[in-house]
N, C-alpha and C positions, 0 to 999 in steps of 0.2 A: 536810150533807143526810142525812136518815135514809133508809136503803134500804127500810125497811118501816114500815108503820103497822098498829096493831092494829085488828082488826075484831071483830064480835060473836063470842063464844065464845073470845076470846084467840088466834084464828088470825091468822097474819101475811099481809098482803096488800100489794102494792106498787102505787103508781100508775104510769102508763106512763113518765113521765119518770124516776122513781127506778129502775124496772126496767131501762130502757135504760142508764142510767148504771151500774148494777150489772153488767149484762152487758158493757158496754164495759170497765170496770175489770178484770173477770175475764179477758177476752180479752187485755188488755194484759199481765197477769201471766203469761200462757201463751205469749206470742209473743216472738221475738227482737227486739232493738232495731234501728232503721234503720241504724246503723253496721255491724252484722253483715250485713245484707242487701247493703249497698253493697260490702262487702269480698268477698262471695261471688259476686256477679253484677254486676261493674262495667261490662260491655259492653251492658247493657240499659237503655234509657231508661224513664222513668216511663210514657210512653204504651205502650211495648211490654209493660211489666209489667201495665198495666191491661188490655190486649188478652188477654194470657195468662190473667189472672185470670178475665176474662169467659168465655173459652173453657173454662176449667177448671170453672167453676160451671154454665155454661149448655149446654156440649157444642157440637157443630157448629153454627155460626152464620153467617148471611149478612153480607156486608159492610155492607149498608144498616142492619141491626140494630146492628152494632158502631158504625157512624158515629153513629146516634141515641143510643146509650148513652154514647158518648164526647163527644157534642156537637161533632163535627168533620165535615168533608166526606168523601164516599166515596173520592175520590182520596187523601186523607190516610191513611185506613185501609188502602187498597190498598198504599201505600208502606210503612206499618208492617208489614203482613202479608208483603210481598215480603222485607223484611229478616229477619223471623222464619222464613220458609220457607228462606232462604239459610243461616240459622244452625241449621237442622234442628229448630226448636222447634214449627213449625206446618206444616200441609199443606192443600192444597185438594182437595176431592172433590165429585163430583156428588151432588145431593140425590136419593135413591132414589125420592122421591115426585114429583119434577119435574126431569127431566134438564136443563132449561134453567137451573136454579138451581145456583150454586156455593156450597158450604159450606166454612167454614174450621174446622179442628180442630187440637187439639194432638197432636203426636207423643208417643211414650212419653218422649222426652227433655224435651219441653215440660211434660208432666205431672210429671216428676221435679223440674224447676226450680221449678214452683209449689209442689209439696208440700214442697220443701226450704226455700222462702221462708217457709212458714207452719208450721214444726214446733212442735207443742205440747210443752211441757215435760212429757213423759209421766209421769215418776216423780212429779213434783209434783202433777199432776192425779190420778193413781192414789191417792196418799196422802190427798189432800183428799176424794176420793169415798169411800175406804175408811173415813174417819172419820165419815161420815154414817150414821145409823141406816137400816135397810132401808125403813121407810115414807117417809123423806125422799128416799132414792135413787129409789124408785118414783115418787114425786110429781114429782121433778126430771126423771126420764126422760120421763114423760108430758108435762110442760110443754114441755120442749125439743123433743120430737117434734112437738108441735102447732105450736110456733114455727117449726121447720124446714119443716114442711108449708106454713105460711102464706108463708114466704119463697120457697119453690119455686113456689108458685102465682102469685107476682108477677113472675116472670122469664120 
């Protein structure tokens, strides 16, 4: 599969499927393998990791939202959160906008766990970016910022 197709003027453009595949492959090269994750955090279940990841990306979140995102019941999420709280990875807090609402958030340790599960291979990324010409870097920065904004708007 070609990652790019030429358009008018010789400029490269990717269709959505090719671009998604290219981004996925890029991220795979910058992340540790699953065996590395299992060795470093053997006491966390996949559901616990999913909750931690959601809290990491979305910030303080209601149980009902977590349940919807995980496609499980609210009691199931409550149990997962209870274990994460006991492990010191998450905590519960009142919503400052509505004191009747309880939000769930990551502790600094929970943030550290998720950050360590997704370490980019920094030197490899820096070398790859440094090899790009300034115009390409600028274009890539603009495109990735736009994509990130779109992802944030959907959560």
